[in-house]
C-alpha positions as CSV (number, residue, x, y, z in Angstrom):
1,M,128.1,38.1,46.2
2,T,128.3,38.6,42.4
3,R,127.7,42.4,42.9
4,N,130.6,42.5,45.4
5,L,132.9,40.7,43.0
6,L,131.9,43.1,40.2
7,R,132.6,46.0,42.5
8,L,136.0,44.6,43.5
9,G,136.8,44.0,39.8
10,L,135.9,47.6,38.9
11,W,137.9,49.0,41.8
12,Y,140.9,46.8,40.9
13,G,140.6,47.7,37.2
14,G,140.3,51.5,37.9
15,S,143.3,51.5,40.3
16,F,145.3,49.4,37.8
17,V,144.6,51.9,35.0
18,V,145.6,54.8,37.2
19,T,148.8,53.2,38.5
20,V,149.8,52.1,34.9
21,A,149.1,55.6,33.7
22,L,151.3,57.0,36.5
23,A,154.0,54.4,35.6
24,I,153.9,55.5,31.9
25,F,153.9,59.2,32.8
26,F,156.5,59.2,35.5
27,G,158.5,56.1,34.7
28,A,161.1,54.7,37.1
29,V,160.3,57.4,39.7
30,V,156.9,56.0,40.3
31,N,158.4,52.5,40.5
32,N,160.5,53.6,43.5
33,V,157.6,55.3,45.2
34,F,155.3,52.4,44.7
35,S,158.0,49.9,45.8
36,S,158.4,51.9,49.0
37,I,154.7,52.0,49.7
38,L,154.4,48.2,49.0
39,Q,156.9,47.5,51.7
40,G,154.0,48.1,54.1
41,F,151.7,45.6,52.4
42,F,152.5,42.7,54.7
43,T,152.0,44.9,57.8
44,T,148.7,46.2,56.4
45,V,147.5,42.6,55.8
46,T,148.6,41.5,59.3
47,V,146.7,44.4,60.9
48,A,143.7,43.8,58.7
49,A,143.6,40.1,59.6
50,A,143.9,40.9,63.3
51,M,141.2,43.5,63.0
52,S,138.9,41.0,61.2
53,F,139.1,38.7,64.2
54,V,138.4,41.6,66.6
55,F,135.5,42.9,64.5
56,F,134.0,39.4,64.2
57,S,134.2,38.8,68.0
58,Y,132.6,42.2,68.7
59,I,129.8,41.6,66.3
60,D,129.3,38.0,67.7
61,N,129.0,39.5,71.1
62,V,126.4,42.0,69.9
63,E,124.5,39.1,68.3
64,Q,124.5,37.2,71.6
65,K,122.8,40.1,73.3
66,L,119.9,39.8,70.9
67,S,118.9,36.6,72.6
68,D,117.8,38.6,75.6
69,L,115.3,40.5,73.5
70,Y,113.1,37.5,72.4
71,K,110.7,37.9,75.3
72,K,110.3,41.7,74.9
73,F,110.0,42.1,71.1
74,S,108.5,40.3,68.2
75,E,110.3,37.2,67.1
76,E,110.2,38.3,63.5
77,N,112.1,41.6,64.2
78,I,114.7,39.7,66.3
79,D,115.1,37.2,63.5
80,Q,115.6,40.0,61.0
81,A,118.3,41.5,63.3
82,H,120.0,38.1,63.6
83,D,120.0,37.7,59.8
84,S,121.5,41.2,59.3
85,I,124.2,40.5,61.9
86,G,124.8,37.1,60.3
87,R,125.4,38.8,56.9
88,L,127.7,41.3,58.6
89,K,129.7,38.5,60.1
90,K,129.9,36.7,56.8
91,E,131.1,40.0,55.1
92,I,133.8,40.4,57.7
93,I,135.1,36.8,57.1
94,L,135.0,37.2,53.4
95,N,136.8,40.5,53.6
96,G,139.5,39.0,55.8
97,V,140.0,36.1,53.4
98,S,140.0,38.5,50.4
99,I,142.8,40.6,52.0
100,L,144.9,37.5,52.7
101,G,144.3,36.4,49.1
102,M,145.5,39.7,47.8
103,A,148.6,39.4,49.9
104,L,149.3,36.1,48.3
105,L,148.7,37.5,44.8
106,E,151.0,40.4,45.6
107,K,153.7,38.0,46.6
108,L,153.2,36.0,43.5
109,V,153.5,39.0,41.2
110,S,156.5,40.4,43.1
111,G,158.2,37.0,42.6
112,I,157.9,37.2,38.8
113,D,161.1,38.6,37.2
114,L,159.8,41.1,34.7
115,D,163.0,43.3,34.5
116,N,164.1,42.0,31.0
117,Y,160.8,42.5,29.2
118,Q,159.1,45.4,27.4
119,I,155.3,45.8,27.1
120,V,153.6,48.1,24.6
121,I,150.8,50.1,26.2
122,A,149.2,53.1,24.5
123,S,151.9,53.0,21.8
124,Q,154.7,53.3,24.3
125,N,157.3,50.8,25.3
126,I,157.5,50.5,29.1
127,Q,159.3,48.2,31.4
128,A,157.2,45.2,32.3
129,S,158.4,45.6,35.9
130,L,156.5,48.9,36.0
131,V,153.3,47.0,35.1
132,G,154.1,44.4,37.8
133,V,154.5,47.2,40.4
134,A,151.3,48.8,39.1
135,C,149.5,45.4,39.5
136,R,150.9,45.0,43.1
137,M,150.0,48.6,43.9
138,S,146.4,48.0,42.7
139,L,146.2,45.0,45.0
140,F,147.4,47.2,47.9
141,I,144.8,49.9,47.1
142,L,142.1,47.2,46.9
143,A,143.2,45.8,50.3
144,L,142.9,49.3,51.8
145,L,139.4,49.7,50.4
146,I,138.4,46.3,51.9
147,L,139.9,47.4,55.2
148,A,137.8,50.6,55.0
149,D,134.8,48.4,54.4
150,Q,135.7,46.4,57.5
151,V,135.8,49.5,59.6
152,R,132.4,50.6,58.2
153,A,131.0,47.2,59.3
154,F,132.5,47.7,62.7
155,L,131.0,51.2,63.1
156,T,127.6,49.7,62.2
157,A,128.0,47.2,65.0
158,I,129.0,50.0,67.4
159,K,125.8,51.8,66.5
160,L,123.7,48.6,67.0
161,R,125.1,47.7,70.5
162,P,123.5,50.6,72.5
163,V,120.2,50.1,70.7
164,I,120.2,46.4,71.7
165,S,121.4,47.1,75.2
166,K,118.6,49.7,75.6
167,G,116.0,47.2,74.4
168,A,117.3,44.6,76.7
169,S,117.1,46.9,79.8
170,K,113.4,47.7,79.1
């Protein structure tokens, strides 16, 4: 858990640095581009939340098929498989909640009026609203990375299902 939080923090920090650098270098142009991209954030979160439910259901179905294998394989191996699938289900739930949390943070940051403030970064005065958009864009990038992690977990479950089915038919 701590390692995942550290990884999320590093991804967020890296994407924030890159988006702030782009904001400094390109100024208001990047603000318009990021604002256009961020209009799709809510849709992305909605799709990700729906996908989390589907992924969880699919993986839960795979786990239920493991019960048929108790008589054919060692209980220790089946228990390890149950533990692995349980961790995968927990990861999917945490990823779904994380994406929803990022959507809330993005809405919070977008609601803060930063238009009348200047921030000094790297000896340059830049509009605080650009930093706000960079913060929001970083949350969007992080949400996309978590969504990619969700898909990876789903692909793992897709690989497991035929193996389990083959074991159950023996």
